[in-house]
C-alpha positions as CSV (number, residue, x, y, z in Angstrom):
1,M,32.1,147.9,53.6
2,E,32.0,144.1,53.6
3,I,31.9,141.7,56.5
4,R,31.7,138.0,56.9
5,F,28.7,137.0,59.0
6,P,27.4,133.4,59.2
7,R,23.6,133.5,59.5
8,F,20.3,131.8,58.6
9,L,16.6,132.7,58.6
10,A,13.9,130.4,60.0
11,A,10.7,130.7,58.0
12,A,7.4,128.9,57.7
13,A,4.4,128.6,55.4
14,A,2.1,130.5,57.8
15,S,1.8,131.8,61.3
16,G,1.3,129.3,64.1
17,Q,3.6,126.7,62.6
18,G,6.4,126.8,65.2
19,K,8.8,129.5,64.1
20,T,9.2,131.2,67.4
21,M,9.4,128.1,69.5
22,L,11.9,126.5,67.2
23,T,13.9,129.7,66.9
24,C,14.2,129.9,70.7
25,A,15.3,126.3,70.9
26,L,18.0,126.9,68.3
27,L,19.1,130.1,70.1
28,K,19.4,128.1,73.3
29,L,21.3,125.2,71.6
30,L,23.7,127.4,69.7
31,S,24.4,129.5,72.8
32,D,25.0,126.4,75.0
33,E,27.5,125.2,72.4
34,G,29.5,128.3,73.0
35,H,28.6,130.3,69.9
36,S,28.1,134.1,70.1
37,V,24.5,134.2,69.0
38,H,22.6,137.3,67.8
39,A,18.9,137.2,67.1
40,F,16.7,139.2,64.7
41,K,13.1,139.4,63.8
42,C,11.7,140.3,60.4
43,G,9.1,143.0,60.1
44,P,6.8,144.8,62.6
45,D,6.7,142.3,65.4
46,Y,7.4,143.4,69.0
47,I,6.6,140.2,71.0
48,D,9.0,137.7,69.4
49,P,12.1,139.7,70.0
50,M,11.2,139.6,73.7
51,F,11.4,135.8,73.5
52,H,14.8,136.0,71.8
53,S,16.1,138.4,74.4
54,R,14.8,136.3,77.3
55,V,16.6,133.2,75.9
56,L,19.9,134.9,75.1
57,G,20.0,137.7,77.8
58,I,20.9,140.3,75.1
59,P,18.8,142.5,72.8
60,S,17.1,141.1,69.7
61,Y,16.6,143.5,66.8
62,N,14.0,144.0,64.1
63,L,14.8,144.0,60.4
64,D,11.9,145.9,58.8
65,S,12.3,146.3,55.0
66,F,9.2,148.5,54.9
67,F,10.8,151.3,56.9
68,L,14.4,150.7,56.0
69,K,16.3,151.2,52.7
70,P,18.1,148.0,51.7
71,D,21.5,149.3,52.5
72,T,20.4,150.4,56.0
73,L,18.8,147.0,56.6
74,R,22.1,145.3,55.8
75,F,24.0,147.8,57.9
76,L,21.9,147.2,61.0
77,L,22.2,143.4,60.5
78,G,26.0,143.7,60.3
79,R,26.2,146.3,63.1
80,H,24.4,144.1,65.6
81,G,25.6,140.7,64.6
82,G,28.7,141.0,62.5
83,V,31.4,140.6,65.1
84,P,34.1,137.9,64.8
85,G,32.9,134.5,65.9
86,S,29.2,135.3,65.9
87,V,26.2,133.7,64.2
88,G,23.0,135.4,63.3
89,V,19.6,133.8,63.7
90,L,16.8,135.6,61.9
91,E,13.1,134.7,62.5
92,G,10.6,135.3,59.7
93,V,7.2,136.8,60.1
94,M,3.8,135.3,59.1
95,G,4.1,133.1,56.0
96,Y,7.5,133.4,54.2
97,Y,6.1,135.3,51.2
98,D,3.4,137.3,53.1
99,G,3.9,141.0,52.7
100,L,2.0,144.3,52.3
101,S,-1.7,144.0,51.9
102,G,-1.5,140.2,51.9
103,L,-1.0,140.3,48.1
104,S,2.6,141.3,47.8
105,D,6.0,140.0,48.9
106,R,7.1,143.5,49.7
107,A,8.3,143.8,53.4
108,S,8.0,140.0,53.8
109,A,10.5,137.6,55.3
110,Y,11.4,136.6,51.8
111,E,12.3,140.2,51.0
112,V,14.6,140.4,54.0
113,A,16.3,137.1,53.1
114,K,16.8,138.3,49.5
115,L,18.1,141.8,50.4
116,T,20.6,140.3,52.9
117,K,21.3,137.1,50.9
118,T,20.6,135.0,54.0
119,P,20.1,131.2,53.6
120,V,16.6,130.1,54.7
121,V,15.5,127.1,56.7
122,L,11.8,126.4,55.9
123,I,9.9,124.9,58.9
124,A,7.4,122.6,57.2
125,D,4.4,121.6,59.3
126,A,3.9,117.8,58.8
127,S,1.2,117.3,61.5
128,R,-1.6,116.3,59.2
129,T,0.3,115.0,56.1
130,S,3.3,113.0,55.0
131,L,4.6,112.8,51.4
132,S,2.3,115.7,50.4
133,V,4.4,118.1,52.5
134,L,7.0,117.8,49.8
135,A,4.6,119.4,47.3
136,L,4.3,122.3,49.6
137,I,8.0,122.7,49.9
138,R,8.5,122.5,46.1
139,G,5.9,125.3,45.8
140,F,7.9,127.5,48.2
141,L,11.1,126.7,46.4
142,E,9.7,127.5,42.9
143,F,7.4,130.4,43.7
144,R,10.4,132.8,43.4
145,K,13.5,131.8,41.5
146,D,15.7,133.3,44.1
147,S,13.8,131.8,47.1
148,Q,16.9,131.6,49.2
149,I,15.5,128.4,50.8
150,A,18.3,126.0,51.3
151,G,17.2,123.8,54.2
152,V,14.0,122.2,55.6
153,I,13.0,121.1,59.1
154,F,9.8,119.1,59.5
155,N,7.7,120.2,62.5
156,R,5.2,118.0,64.4
157,L,6.4,114.9,62.5
158,S,6.1,111.3,63.7
159,P,9.6,109.9,64.3
160,S,8.8,106.8,62.4
161,L,8.1,108.8,59.2
162,Y,11.3,110.9,59.3
163,P,13.9,108.6,57.7
164,G,11.8,107.9,54.7
165,L,10.5,111.5,54.3
166,K,14.1,112.8,54.6
167,K,15.3,110.4,51.9
168,A,12.4,111.3,49.6
169,A,12.8,115.1,50.1
170,E,16.5,115.1,49.3
171,A,15.9,112.8,46.3
172,E,13.0,115.0,44.9
173,L,14.0,118.5,45.9
174,P,17.1,120.7,45.7
175,V,17.1,121.2,49.5
176,R,18.9,119.8,52.6
177,V,16.8,118.2,55.3
178,L,18.1,119.4,58.7
179,G,16.0,117.3,61.1
180,Y,12.5,117.3,62.6
181,V,10.6,118.2,65.7
182,P,8.1,115.7,67.1
183,V,4.8,116.6,68.7
184,L,5.7,118.1,72.1
185,K,2.5,117.8,74.1
186,D,4.1,119.0,77.4
187,I,5.3,122.3,75.9
188,S,2.8,125.0,75.1
189,W,3.1,128.8,74.9
190,E,-0.2,130.6,75.2
191,S,-1.4,133.3,72.8
192,R,-3.9,136.2,72.6
193,H,-5.6,137.4,69.5
194,L,-2.6,139.4,68.2
195,G,0.2,136.9,69.1
196,L,2.0,135.1,71.9
197,L,1.8,136.2,75.5
198,R,5.0,138.0,76.6
199,P,7.5,135.6,77.9
200,E,7.2,136.9,81.5
201,E,3.5,136.1,81.3
202,I,4.2,132.4,80.5
203,R,4.5,130.2,83.6
204,G,7.7,128.3,83.7
205,F,9.1,129.9,80.5
206,K,12.7,129.1,81.4
207,E,12.0,125.5,82.2
208,Q,9.9,125.0,79.1
209,T,12.6,126.5,76.9
210,E,15.2,124.3,78.4
211,A,13.0,121.2,77.9
212,L,12.2,122.4,74.3
213,A,15.9,122.8,73.5
214,E,16.8,119.4,75.1
215,S,14.1,117.7,72.9
216,V,14.9,119.5,69.7
217,G,18.6,118.9,70.2
218,K,18.1,115.2,69.8
219,T,16.4,115.5,66.4
220,I,17.9,118.5,64.7
221,D,21.1,118.5,62.6
222,L,22.7,121.5,64.4
223,E,26.0,120.9,62.6
224,G,24.2,121.0,59.3
225,I,22.5,124.3,60.2
226,M,25.8,125.9,61.1
227,E,27.2,124.7,57.7
228,L,24.2,126.4,56.1
229,A,24.9,129.6,58.1
230,D,28.6,129.5,57.1
231,S,27.5,129.4,53.4
232,A,26.0,132.9,53.7
233,P,27.9,135.4,51.5
234,P,29.5,138.5,53.0
235,L,27.3,141.4,53.9
236,S,28.0,144.6,51.9
237,F,26.8,148.0,53.0
238,T,27.7,151.6,53.4
239,P,27.4,152.9,57.0
240,P,25.0,155.8,57.1
241,D,25.9,159.3,58.3
242,I,24.2,160.0,61.6
243,P,23.4,163.6,62.4
244,T,23.6,165.0,65.9
245,F,21.1,167.0,68.0
246,P,22.0,170.5,69.0
247,G,22.7,170.2,72.7
248,K,21.9,167.0,74.4
249,P,18.1,166.7,74.8
250,K,16.8,164.5,77.6
251,I,14.1,162.1,76.4
252,A,12.0,160.3,78.9
253,V,10.7,156.9,77.6
254,A,7.7,155.1,78.9
255,M,8.6,151.5,79.4
256,D,6.5,148.8,81.2
257,E,4.0,146.2,80.3
258,A,1.6,148.9,78.9
259,F,4.3,150.7,76.8
260,C,6.8,148.1,75.4
261,F,6.3,148.0,71.6
262,Y,9.5,149.7,70.6
263,Y,12.1,149.1,67.9
264,R,15.3,149.1,70.0
265,D,17.2,150.7,67.0
266,N,15.1,153.8,67.4
267,L,16.2,154.3,71.0
268,E,19.8,153.5,70.1
269,L,19.7,156.0,67.2
270,L,18.4,158.7,69.5
271,E,21.4,158.0,71.8
272,A,23.8,158.0,68.8
273,M,22.4,161.4,67.9
274,G,23.3,162.8,71.3
275,A,20.1,162.3,73.2
276,R,20.1,161.3,76.9
277,I,17.5,158.5,77.3
278,S,15.9,157.8,80.7
279,F,13.1,155.5,81.8
280,P,11.4,157.2,84.8
281,R,9.4,154.8,86.9
282,F,6.7,157.4,87.5
283,M,6.3,158.1,83.8
284,T,4.1,155.2,82.8
285,K,1.8,155.8,85.8
286,S,1.5,159.5,84.9
287,F,0.7,158.7,81.3
288,R,-2.0,156.2,82.4
289,R,-3.6,158.7,84.7
290,G,-3.4,161.6,82.2
291,R,-0.9,163.6,84.2
292,T,2.1,164.8,82.2
293,G,3.3,167.8,84.2
294,S,5.9,165.9,86.2
295,I,7.2,164.3,83.0
296,S,7.7,167.7,81.4
297,A,9.8,168.7,84.4
298,A,12.0,165.7,84.1
299,A,12.8,165.8,80.4
300,T,12.7,168.0,77.4
301,R,10.9,165.4,75.3
302,S,8.8,162.3,76.0
303,F,8.5,159.1,73.9
304,M,5.7,156.6,74.3
305,C,4.6,153.7,72.2
306,G,2.0,151.0,72.6
307,S,1.2,147.5,73.6
308,F,-1.9,145.3,74.0
309,P,-4.6,147.7,75.1
310,K,-6.1,145.3,77.6
311,T,-2.8,144.7,79.3
312,A,-2.7,147.9,81.4
313,P,-5.4,150.4,80.3
314,C,-5.0,154.1,80.7
315,V,-7.4,156.1,82.8
316,W,-7.8,159.7,81.4
317,P,-9.9,162.3,83.1
């Protein structure tokens, strides 16, 4: 099966360089322009998809090349985003080439881009440099021959430097410069040791996102980004055969601030296999207090995941 699906992947040299904030700004801008936008996150990250979902009002899905075969990865990308008139925005994870054990590009954002043939926009942090940032970009372009990197956005760049740096970059490198983001002192999303706070924990998240999009919209080449997305080749995949459960088991899923680290595809797969999914309100309280009898009475199976342990600790007898 082959489908046409405009898409791009936002990546960076490292964590903490603005991927999620810029991705959310782009989601907001594209949505406001009337595009049907679908968001995805590379790898085992549960927080960033919450940000995508809060901005768009629809689910964001993980693309994890560690767990998924390449064909299944392409199938899920096409299944969730490949509808007529849509555009896919994929957010990378960690540094672009960072994968298993920290010494491999296996399961990295690069691997997802390569397997799906998705054009990449590299977010280059220019906060403490100027021309030297081009050396960093060249390194990322040449580290792998099939880097998929086709565009660059400078982050935390002085507006006065942008015209000259754009000219130098496009003269020196085989890449298109798609704008810049200035230092935004009034917009800040707090983090804990494992990542950003959840969007509902951030004060004024909606207002900050709107301000972020308004600012970024003045300095980003959105038309150029859409041209890059339109250059993505068709996605090719074979839809998998999905088995069904005997009967229709009822599965109770714990879902609150303590139990929220799920891959949405796992829940949707269970439903596709015939399971009846429910989210009992009493379930998370019962789990935290170590009482599971009422859960057993409400469902034939239970499903719980994890979250930050300090968010809502369980009390077991």
